[in-house]
BAVO-72671 format. One line per 4 residues: number of its first residue (from 1); their letters; for each residue x, y, z of N, C-alpha, C, O, CB. Coordinates in pm, whole numbers, plus 32768, in hexadecimal, padded with zeros to 4 digits. Glycine has a CB too. Example, Ala and Ser with C-alpha at 12.3 -4.5 7.8 and 13.67 -1.06 7.14 Angstrom:
% residues 2
1	AS	8527 7DC7 830C 84CE 7E3E 830C 8528 7EB6 830C 8590 7EB4 834E 846B 7E41 8389 | 8505 7F1F 82C4 8557 7F96 82CA 850A 8003 8313 853D 8072 8324 8580 7FC4 823C
This chain:
% residues 118
1	XXXX	837F 82DC 85EA 832D 8334 859A 829B 8320 85C4 8266 82B2 85B7 8341 831A 8502 | 825E 8386 85F3 81D9 8376 862B 8167 83A0 85CF 80F4 837C 85E8 81D0 83C2 86A7 | 8183 83EA 8566 8117 8417 8510 812E 83EC 8480 819E 83D3 8455 8108 84AE 8518 | 80C0 83E2 8437 80C8 83C4 83A9 8120 842A 8362 8173 8406 830F 803C 83C1 836B
5	XXXX	810E 84A9 8384 815C 8513 8344 81F1 8505 835A 8240 8517 82FD 812E 8599 8377 | 8219 84E4 83D4 82A8 84D6 83EF 82E2 845B 83AB 8353 845E 837B 82C1 84CE 8487 | 8296 83EE 83A4 82C5 8375 835F 82CE 838E 82C8 832D 8361 8287 8266 82FE 837C | 826D 83D4 8291 826E 83F3 8203 82E7 8449 81E0 832E 842D 817F 81EC 843A 81DA
9	XXXX	82FD 84B0 822E 836D 850B 8213 83F2 84C4 8221 844C 84D7 81CF 8367 8584 8272 | 8401 8471 8289 847D 8428 829E 849B 83CC 8227 850A 83CD 81F2 8475 83D7 831E | 843A 837E 81FF 8452 8320 8193 846B 8368 810E 84BC 833A 80BD 83DB 82C1 8185 | 8426 83D6 80F8 843D 8425 807D 84CA 845E 807C 8510 8455 8016 83D5 8497 8071
13	XXXX	84F4 8499 80EB 8579 84D5 80F1 85E8 846C 80E8 8650 8486 80AC 8589 8525 8172 | 85D2 83F7 8123 8636 838D 811A 864C 8360 808A 86B6 832B 8068 860B 8316 816F | 85EA 8376 8036 85F5 8352 7FA9 861A 83CA 7F52 8616 83C4 7ED7 8572 8316 7F79 | 863E 8437 7F94 8667 84B2 7F50 85FF 84DF 7EE9 8620 8508 7E7A 86EF 849E 7F0B
17	XXXX	8581 84D6 7F12 8514 84FF 7EBA 84D8 8582 7EED 84D0 859A 7F65 84A7 8491 7EB1 | 84AF 85D4 7E90 8462 864B 7EB4 83CF 8623 7EBC 83A9 85B5 7E92 8479 86BF 7E4D | 837E 867B 7EF0 82EE 8660 7EF0 82BC 8653 7E60 8264 8602 7E44 82A1 86D1 7F3B | 82F3 86A2 7E07 82CC 869B 7D7A 82F1 8613 7D40 82A2 85D7 7CF7 830F 870D 7D29
21	XXXX	836A 85E3 7D5F 8394 855E 7D30 8332 84F3 7D5F 8306 849E 7D11 8423 853D 7D61 | 8312 84F8 7DDF 82B7 8495 7E19 822D 84A0 7DDA 81EC 843B 7DC0 82AE 84A6 7EB1 | 8201 8518 7DC1 8180 852D 7D83 817C 84ED 7CF8 811B 84A9 7CD5 8161 85C3 7D79 | 81E5 8503 7CAC 81EA 84CC 7C24 81F0 8434 7C26 81B2 83F2 7BD3 8262 8504 7BD9
25	XXXX	823B 83FC 7C84 824B 836B 7C8A 81CF 8326 7CC2 81AF 82B6 7C9A 82C3 8347 7CDF | 818A 8366 7D1E 8118 8327 7D62 8091 8349 7D25 8030 82FE 7D36 8117 834F 7DF3 | 808A 83B9 7CDD 8009 83E6 7CA9 7FB6 8430 7D11 7F42 844F 7CFA 7FBB 8371 7C75 | 7FF2 844C 7D83 7FB0 8496 7DEF 7FD9 8528 7DE2 804E 8545 7DC8 7FD6 845C 7E7E
29	XXXX	7F7B 8583 7DF5 7F9B 8610 7DE0 8005 8641 7E42 800C 8615 7EB5 7F1D 8665 7DEF | 8058 869C 7E10 80C0 86D7 7E65 8081 8721 7EDB 80B8 8722 7F49 8119 8736 7E14 | 800F 875E 7EC3 7FCA 87A6 7F2E 7FA3 8747 7F9F 7FB4 8768 8015 7F4C 87EC 7EF7 | 7F70 86D0 7F7D 7F4B 866F 7FE5 7FC6 8640 8031 7FC3 8635 80AB 7F01 85F8 7FA7
33	XXXX	8032 8624 7FE8 80AE 85F9 802A 80DD 8663 808C 8103 8644 80FD 811C 85DC 7FC1 | 80DA 86E1 8061 8103 8750 80B7 80AB 8759 8134 80DD 876C 81A3 80FE 87D4 8069 | 8029 874A 8121 7FCB 8754 8193 7FE0 86E2 81F6 7FD6 86F7 826F 7F3A 8752 8161 | 7FFE 866A 81C3 8018 85F9 821D 809A 8610 8269 809F 8602 82E3 801E 8572 81CE
37	XXXX	8105 8635 8220 8187 864A 8260 8184 86BB 82C6 81CA 86B4 832B 81F0 8666 81F8 | 8136 8723 82AD 812E 8792 830C 80C5 8778 8377 80AA 87CD 83CC 810D 8814 82C2 | 808B 8702 8373 802B 86D1 83D5 7FAC 8726 83DD 7F6D 8731 8446 806B 86CC 845C | 7F89 8761 836C 7F08 87A6 8363 7E98 8741 8357 7E26 875C 837D 7F06 8808 82ED
41	XXXX	7EBA 86CC 8321 7E5E 865A 8322 7EAD 85E1 8353 7F25 85D7 8339 7E1E 863F 8292 | 7E6B 8587 8399 7EB5 8517 83D4 7E89 848F 839D 7EA9 8427 83D7 7EA4 8518 8469 | 7E41 8491 832E 7E17 8414 82F2 7DFC 842C 825E 7DD2 8498 8236 7D99 83DB 8339 | 7E17 83C6 820F 7DF9 83CF 8181 7DDF 8344 814B 7E1B 82E2 8178 7E6C 8413 8133
45	XXXX	7D88 833C 80EB 7D6D 82BB 80AC 7DD8 829C 8044 7DD6 8231 8008 7CE2 82BA 806B | 7E34 82F7 8030 7E9C 82E8 7FCA 7F1B 82A7 8000 7F7F 82A2 7FB8 7EBD 836E 7F90 | 7F1A 8276 807C 7F96 8242 80B5 7FCD 81CB 8068 8046 81B5 8067 7F81 821D 8144 | 7F76 817B 8028 7FA8 810A 7FD9 7FFB 813A 7F61 8065 8103 7F45 7F32 80B2 7FA8
49	XXXX	7FCA 819E 7F1C 8014 81D5 7EAA 8097 8213 7ED7 80FD 8205 7E95 7FBF 823E 7E60 | 8094 8257 7F48 810E 8294 7F7D 8172 822A 7FA7 81E9 8236 7F8A 80EC 82F1 7FF3 | 8143 81C2 7FED 819C 8156 8018 81DC 8111 7FA1 8253 80F2 7FA3 814F 80F0 806E | 818C 80F8 7F3B 81C1 80B7 7EC3 822C 810D 7E81 8295 80DA 7E5B 814F 809A 7E5F
53	XXXX	8211 818C 7E74 8271 81E6 7E34 82F3 81F0 7E83 835E 8202 7E4A 8234 8271 7E23 | 82E7 81E5 7F08 835D 81F0 7F5E 83A0 816A 7F78 8411 8165 7FA9 8336 8230 7FE1 | 835B 80FD 7F58 8392 8078 7F72 8398 8058 8006 83F5 8016 8034 841B 806D 7F36 | 8334 8087 8051 832F 806C 80E1 82B2 801C 8103 8257 800F 80B1 8332 80F0 8132
57	XXXX	82B1 7FE9 817B 823F 7F9D 81AC 81C6 7FF9 81BB 81CD 8061 81FD 8261 7F59 8232 | 8158 7FD3 817F 80DE 8023 818A 80AE 8026 821B 807A 808C 8249 806F 7FEB 812F | 80BE 7FB9 8261 8095 7FB2 82EE 80E9 8012 8342 80B4 8059 8398 80A2 7F22 8324 | 816B 8014 8328 81C2 8070 8371 819D 8100 8351 8191 8153 83AB 8256 8055 834F
61	XXXX	818C 811F 82D1 816D 81A8 82AA 80E9 81D7 82E5 80E1 8245 831A 8169 81B4 8213 | 8083 8184 82DD 7FFE 81AF 830A 7FEC 81AE 83A0 7FAB 8206 83D9 7F96 8159 82CB | 8027 8149 83E3 800D 8138 8473 8088 8140 84CB 807D 8148 8545 7FCB 80B6 848A | 80FE 813D 848D 8178 813D 84DD 8196 80B5 851A 81E5 80AB 8577 816F 81A3 854A
65	XXXX	8157 804D 84E5 816A 7FC6 851B 81C8 7F76 84C3 81C8 7F87 8449 80E3 7F7E 8528 | 8217 7F20 8501 8273 7ECB 84B6 82EE 7F17 8489 830D 7F83 84BC 822D 7E8F 843F | 8333 7EDD 8429 83AE 7F18 83F5 838F 7F74 837F 832A 7F64 833A 8411 7EA9 83CB | 83E7 7FD3 836B 83D7 8030 82FB 83D6 7FE2 8277 8384 7FFC 821F 8447 809A 82FA
69	XXXX	8430 7F86 826C 8432 7F2C 81F9 842E 7E9E 8230 8466 7E84 829B 84AF 7F44 819C | 83F0 7E46 81EB 83E4 7DBE 821C 838D 7D6E 81C0 837F 7D8C 814A 83AE 7DBB 82A9 | 8351 7D06 81F9 8305 7CAA 81A5 8288 7CE7 8168 8257 7CB6 8103 82E0 7C32 81F3 | 8254 7D52 81A3 81DE 7D90 8167 8201 7E10 811A 81A9 7E61 80FD 8177 7DB0 81D2
73	XXXX	8281 7E20 80FA 82AA 7E91 80A8 826F 7E83 801E 8272 7E18 7FE2 8344 7E9C 80A1 | 8239 7EEE 7FED 81FE 7EEF 7F67 826D 7F0F 7F05 82A4 7F7C 7F07 8189 7F56 7F5C | 828C 7EB0 7EAF 82F8 7EC2 7E4D 82C0 7F06 7DD1 826B 7ECE 7D8C 8339 7E3A 7E28 | 82EF 7F7D 7DB6 82B7 7FC9 7D47 82EC 7F9D 7CBF 82AF 7FBB 7C58 82D5 805B 7D5A
77	XXXX	835B 7F56 7CBC 8396 7F31 7C3C 837B 7EA2 7C14 83B1 7E73 7BAF 8428 7F48 7C40 | 8329 7E5C 7C5E 8312 7DCF 7C40 8280 7DB9 7C1E 8227 7DD7 7C6D 833B 7D76 7CB5 | 8269 7D83 7BA7 81DF 7D67 7B7F 81A8 7CF0 7BCC 812F 7CDA 7BCF 81D7 7D4D 7AE9 | 8201 7CA1 7C0D 81D6 7C2E 7C5A 81B4 7C52 7CEB 817D 7BFF 7D34 8241 7BC3 7C58
81	XXXX	81D5 7CCA 7D14 81BF 7CF2 7D9F 812B 7D04 7DBC 80E0 7D39 7D6A 820B 7D72 7DBE | 8104 7CD7 7E32 807A 7CEC 7E5D 8072 7D6D 7EAC 80CE 7D90 7EF6 8048 7C75 7EB3 | 8006 7DB4 7E9B 7FF1 7E2B 7EEB 7FD9 7E03 7F7B 7FB9 7D8F 7F97 7F7C 7E80 7EB5 | 7FE8 7E5F 7FD4 7FCE 7E45 8061 7F3F 7E12 8074 7F27 7DB5 80C1 7FE5 7EC6 80B5
85	XXXX	7EE2 7E4E 802D 7E56 7E26 8037 7E44 7D94 800A 7DFC 7D48 804B 7DFD 7E83 7FE2 | 7E84 7D6E 7F9E 7E7A 7CE4 7F6D 7EB9 7C83 7FD0 7E86 7C15 7FE6 7EBF 7CD6 7EE2 | 7F27 7CAB 800D 7F67 7C57 8072 7F0B 7C43 80EA 7F01 7BD5 8120 7FEC 7C94 809E | 7ECA 7CAD 8114 7E6E 7CA3 8186 7DF8 7C47 8165 7DCC 7BF9 81BA 7E3C 7D2E 81AF
89	XXXX	7DC5 7C52 80EB 7D58 7BF9 80C0 7D86 7B68 80BF 7D3C 7B0F 80EA 7D26 7C21 8034 | 7E00 7B50 8090 7E35 7AC8 808D 7E44 7A8F 811A 7E26 7A1B 8132 7EBD 7AC5 8044 | 7E73 7AE1 8176 7E81 7AB4 8202 7DF8 7A91 823C 7DEA 7A2C 8282 7EC6 7B21 8258 | 7D95 7AE3 8221 7D0E 7ACA 8252 7CD6 7A4B 8214 7C98 79F9 8259 7CB1 7B41 8234
93	XXXX	7CED 7A3A 8191 7CC0 79C2 814B 7CFB 7944 818A 7CB5 78E1 819C 7CE5 79CA 80B6 | 7D7B 7948 81AA 7DBE 78D4 81E3 7D86 78AD 826B 7D94 783A 8295 7E52 78EF 81EF | 7D48 7909 82B0 7D0E 78ED 8334 7C83 78AF 832B 7C4F 787E 838F 7D08 796D 8386 | 7C47 78B2 82B4 7BC0 787B 82A3 7BC2 77E3 82A3 7C27 77A5 8281 7B82 78AE 8220
97	XXXX	7B52 77A6 82C9 7B48 7714 82C0 7B51 76E7 822F 7B2C 7732 81D5 7AC3 76E2 8300 | 7B82 766D 8216 7B94 763B 818D 7B17 7644 8135 7B21 7661 80BE 7BC2 75AB 8192 | 7AA2 762B 816E 7A27 7632 811D 7A0E 76BF 80EB 79E6 76D3 8078 79AF 7600 816F | 7A24 7722 8140 7A11 77AD 8116 7A7A 77D4 80AF 7A5C 781E 8051 7A17 780B 818F
101	XXXX	7AF5 77A4 80C0 7B5E 77BF 805D 7B36 7786 7FD5 7B4A 77C7 7F6E 7BE5 7783 808B | 7AFE 770E 7FD4 7AD6 76CE 7F57 7A69 771E 7F10 7A6C 772D 7E96 7AA4 763F 7F71 | 7A09 7752 7F5C 799E 77A3 7F21 79D8 7822 7EE4 79B2 784A 7E76 7934 77C6 7F8C | 7A33 7861 7F2B 7A70 78DC 7EF9 7AC1 78BF 7E7A 7ABA 790B 7E19 7ACA 791D 7F65
105	XXXX	7B0D 7852 7E7A 7B5B 782C 7E03 7B00 7816 7D8B 7B1E 7845 7D1D 7BAE 77AD 7E1F | 7A92 77D0 7DA0 7A34 77B6 7D33 79F8 7838 7CFF 79EA 784B 7C86 79C4 7758 7D63 | 79D7 7891 7D59 799D 7912 7D33 7A00 7964 7CE0 79DC 799E 7C7A 7973 7961 7DB0 | 7A7C 7968 7D0D 7AE2 79B4 7CC5 7AFA 7977 7C3B 7B03 79C0 7BD8 7B66 79B7 7D15
109	XXXX	7B05 78F2 7C35 7B1B 78B0 7BB4 7AA6 78CB 7B55 7ABC 78E6 7ADE 7B2C 7818 7BC7 | 7A2C 78C5 7B87 79B7 78E0 7B33 79B8 7971 7B02 7997 798D 7A8F 7934 78C2 7B81 | 79DF 79CC 7B58 79E7 7A59 7B33 7A4E 7A6E 7AC4 7A35 7AB2 7A62 7A0A 7AB0 7BAD | 7AC4 7A31 7AD6 7B2E 7A3E 7A73 7B03 7A02 79EE 7B18 7A3D 7984 7BAF 79FD 7AA4
113	XXXX	7AC7 798A 79F3 7A99 7948 7978 7A30 799A 7930 7A31 79A2 78B5 7A60 78BF 7999 | 79D6 79D8 797C 796C 7A26 793C 79A3 7AA6 78FC 7968 7ADB 789E 78FF 7A49 79A4 | 7A13 7AD7 792F 7A4E 7B50 78F7 7AAE 7B34 7884 7AD3 7B90 783B 7A96 7B9B 7962 | 7AD5 7AB8 7873 7B2D 7A95 7803 7AE4 7AA5 7780 7B1F 7ACE 771B 7B61 7A06 7811
117	XX	7A64 7A86 7780 7A15 7A8E 7705 79D9 7B18 76EE 79A3 7B35 7683 79A7 7A27 7708 | 79E3 7B6C 7751 79A8 7BF3 7746 7A00 7C52 76FA 79DB 7CC6 76E9 798C 7C2B 77CD
């Protein structure tokens, strides 16, 4: 599958969903889904919502890289599932030196603590 539109259509049809079904599940307009599938547009910032609704890898859907489903598949029915974006942030975080990781952890903890009282 070489285009976003063809990957989107394939994954939608494999799940026996109409464009309307996908629109309702993803929150993305049916018109946008139609335009992507008909290749009138070849990019959308909504691919994360679409991948989640379809239960496919966001990386595969957006770029055609990796497996259709796999470790970066966005699970729409699990509150414990990380979005593709969160997974990418975690991978980047893990590559940082320990001192930078510690600073980021402290910053996040301080942010969370400050919002608990708000």
